[in-house]
N, C-alpha and C positions, 0 to 999 in steps of 0.2 A: 504494500500500500504506500502510496506517495503522500507526503504530508506537506502542507503549506503553512507557513508561520506568519503571524502579523503581530506587531507590537502596539499596545495602547499607550496612552499618555504616561502612565505610571510604570512603564517598562514591564508590564504584565504580559507574559507570553501566552498567546492563545493558539491552540493547535486545532487545525481544521483537518478532519479526516473525511474524504469523500466516500459516500456510500455507493456500493454497487447496486444496480437495479436488480432486485430479487423479490420474490414473494413467497410466503410460507405455502406449503402444499395443502395444509388444512388450517382454517381459522374459525374458531367458534366463540360466540358471545353469550354463553349460557349463564354467566354470573351477572348479578345486578350491581355488584361492587367489585373492588380489586381482587384479583386472584392472588392468593398468598402461598400456594404450594401445589405441587403436582407429583404424582407417583405412578409407576407402571408395575402391575403385578407380574410375577414370574410363574411359569408353569411348574408342575411337579415333575421331577426328573428321576429316571431310574439310576442304578449304580454306575452305568456307563455314561451318564449325562444326557440321555435322550429323553425327549418329552414322552410321558407315559400315555396320555390321551390327547393327541394333537387336535382332534375335533372339538373337545370340550375345554381344553386348557389354553385357549387363545388369550394373549395378554389383554388386560383392561387398563384403561387410563383413568385416574381419578384426579380431578382438580378441585381444590378447596378455596374458599374465599371469605372475605369480610362480611358477606351476606349470610353466612351461616350454612351455606350449601356445600355439599361434597358431591359433585356431579360425576357419575360413572358413565364412561363411554368406551366403545371398542377402539382398537388401534386405527381403524379406518375413519374415525370421526363420527360414528353413529351413536347418539345418546341411547342408553339402555332405558328400560321402563321404570327405573327408580333412581333416586339419589339417596344419600346418607344424611338425613336431616340433623341439624344442630340448632339449639336455641340461641346461640351466640356466634360471633365470628370465629372461624377456624383458622389457626395459624400454621398448622403443619400436617403433613400426611406422609406416611412411609409404608412400603410393602415388605412382606416377608421376603428375604433374599432367596434366590434359587437354591433349593436343597436337594441333595442326592440321596435322601433317605426318606422314609415314610414319616411325615410330619402331620400332626393333627390339624394344623392351621395353614397349610400351604395356600398361597394366594390371598392370605388375610391382609388387612390394612389396619393401621393404627392412626388415629387422628388426635391432635391436641388442640384445645380450644380456650377461648377467653374465660370460660367458667371454671378453668382449672381441672377439667375432667379428661381422662385418657379413655378413648373408646376404641374397642377392638371389633372390627367389622368383617363380615363375609361379603365382599363386594358383588358377587354374582347374584345373591339373594337380597342384599340390603339389610340383613339382620345383624344385630349385635351378638357377638359370641359370648359376652359376659356382661354383667352390669357395669356401667361406667365407673372408673376408678378415680376417686377424688384426690386432688393435689391441693396445695395451699397457694392459690393464685394463678394468674394467667400463664398458660403454657406457651413457650416460644418455639419449641422443637420437640419432636418425638421420632425415634428411630428404633428398628429392631436390631438386636445383636446378630452377628453373623450366623449363629446356629438357630435363630428364630425362636429361642426359648425365653427371651426376656425383651423388654422394651426399656429404653433409656429416654428420660425426658429432661428438658432444661426449662426452667421457669423464671418468671420475673422476680421471684424471691431469691435468685442466685443459687438455687439448689439444682443438683443433678441427681436424679433418682433412678433406681433400677426397679422395674416391675416384673415379676414372674408372669409369664403368659400362662393363664389357666388352661388345663387340659379339659377335654369334654367332660361334662358332669360336675366340674368344680364351680364354686362361686367366685367371689372376688379374689384377685391375685394378691399376693403378699407384696408389701412395699418395703424397700430397703434403701437407705441413703447411701449413695456411692461417694459423693464428694461435696464439700461445701467451699464456695469461694469466699474470699475475704471481702 
């Protein structure tokens, strides 16, 4: 990329970067307010790393926003018949990473919202996998651990927490504090 520079009166350097003409292949305006996060689900893999059920396990995209919506759509840009409703703005979304073992929640998503609740979802059905887990304040980020067995959250309260992902039939997950920032 070529850059052109110009100086203002106070010797402040301004960098101009020309944009190449390009357009996204898909653009959707399903949110009423700013989009704050996006995640793509991964299929369940066998021990060799191959997709177990290619016809069923196509990736889903979930975008979350300040409007409290978590919109589920397929990778081709078609909105599914449901979204994942939240009563407050949603700050983050993450998908279980691709796993080469049988995992109870492959394809699951976690969302973190302004009400301080961590929600674990089955995006293909739109159902919560367990009751929401309450934190103490606005959640800024939520991610799965690489093995998909726990969720880490970061909050406005400067806390990083680890949440055990409940197995089918269990109630609330256990909460444990990992780290505290000064």
